[in-house]
N, C-alpha and C positions, 0 to 999 in steps of 0.2 A: 616501596612497599612492597612488601611479597605476599602475596594471595593465596590462598588453597582452595581451586576450582574446577570445575566440570569442566574436560577438553573432548567433544563429540569426535568419532573414530568409526570409520564402516562405510558401508554404502547406505543409499536412499533405502529409506524403509526397515532397515537392517542395521542398525549402531550400534555401539558400544560407548559408554562413556569412562575416559582416563580421570583419574583423580591428579593434578598436578601440582605443585607449588611452583608459581610464575610470579614476574614482576606483574605489577597491577599496569604498567601502563604498555605491555607489550598485546598484541593482537589476541585472542581466544584461540585461534585457529593458526599464527603463526608457524608452530611446532618447535620456539624456543621455553621447551618449560625448563627449569633449573635443574627439577626431580621426580620423576615418575612415583607419585605413593601407591598407588593401586587402578584398579578398573572396577567397573560395574554395569551389567547386562539389564536393561529395565524388563527387558521382554520375558526372561527366565527367573529373574531376583536373583541373578547372583553373584557375588562379587568375592575381590579379594585385596587386602590393604594390609599395607606396612604402616601397623600400628605403632612401634617405635621411631619411624621416623615421620610419624606424623605429629605425634608429641612435640619430638624432637623441634620441628619447625614452628609448633604454636607456642615454644616458649622462647622461642627466637624472635616471637613478634609477631607471626604470621597473622592476617587476618582471614575468616574464613567467607566465600560466597555463602548466601543463605541456601541455597538450594544444598548445599552440599555441607553447611551446618547440620539442616536436619536429617541429611545422609548421615553423616557422622554420629549422631545421637541414635540414630536406626542402629547402627551397627554396634552400637554401645562401645566406642571408643573414647568420648566425652559424654556428659552429663548435664544437661539444663534444660527449658523446654525450646518447643522448635517456635523457630520465627515465622513470621507470616510472609510467603512469596510474592514480591511484586513482579505480577504480569501486565508487559504494556499490549495493549489494544489497538491497533490498526486505526487509524484516523477516517471516520467515516465524511465522506463527500458532504459538504454543508449543503442541504436546500431549503430554496426560500420559504421564510415566516411567513403565513398565512397573512399578513398584515400588506407583507409586499405585494402577494397575487393581488388583493383585493382593488390596491391601488392602478395597479397594471390592466386591468380588465376594464373595457372602454361602456360606459353609461349609455344606459337604453333610454333614457328617458328623451321624451321628443323636444326636446326645449337645447339639447346637446346636440341634438343632430341636425336640428335646424341651418339653411343655407351651407351644409354640407355633401358633397354625394356621396355615395356609398361604393366602395370598389367592388368589382364584384371577386370575389373567392377566388384564387389558384387552385385547379385541384396538385397535389402534391402527388409526382411521379415516384417511384420508388430508385431509390440508387441504384445507377448499375453498378454491376461486378465486375465485369472481365473489363480486360484494357478495349478491347472492341465498340463494347457497349460506352466507356467512358467519351471513346473518338466520337463515336456517332452521336451524343451529346452537347460534344462541344463543336462541333460542326452547324450543326441547328441551333444551336445558341448564336455561332458566328454569322447566320446566315439572317436569324431575327434583327441582331443588332445593325448589318448592313442595311436591310429593308428600312426599318426606321431611320439611321441616317438619309437615306434615298432621300426620302419623305419629305424631313425636315428640311433639306437642300434644294428643293426643289420650290419654285415658287409658285408653282399654277395652285389654284386653288379652284375649289369645286363652286361651281353658282346654287347658292340657294335656292331650296323650292316651296 
């Protein structure tokens, strides 16, 4: 199926739209347009359209994208009411609902803490930014792990006082 739609051209922040007739299965920016029907500069609101060719493709059964349809109405090439434009919003990262946050919190009642030893909170150090700092942190972790392993392997127990 043939479709009449915009094709963005130009540089970043300095673009112009081409109005092209293209097969709907072909990507917008592939450059494989069947025919270039005009152009539109949104910054200056200047445009140039080939009215006869646009009407020809519409008579041949070509469909028009919503934004291009609204533009053709504005240019008075076709008549009708403007279509609502469907704008896709980016999906936001899902945050945990309030109910899940409540279940994750530790109970503060005395009954729930009976028989359990409270573990001291470790201070969180800022994450290292440079490679050298990362290496230093890794060396420190390896030293701590080796000390723990050595303590576990030794059979020597300290006498209780």
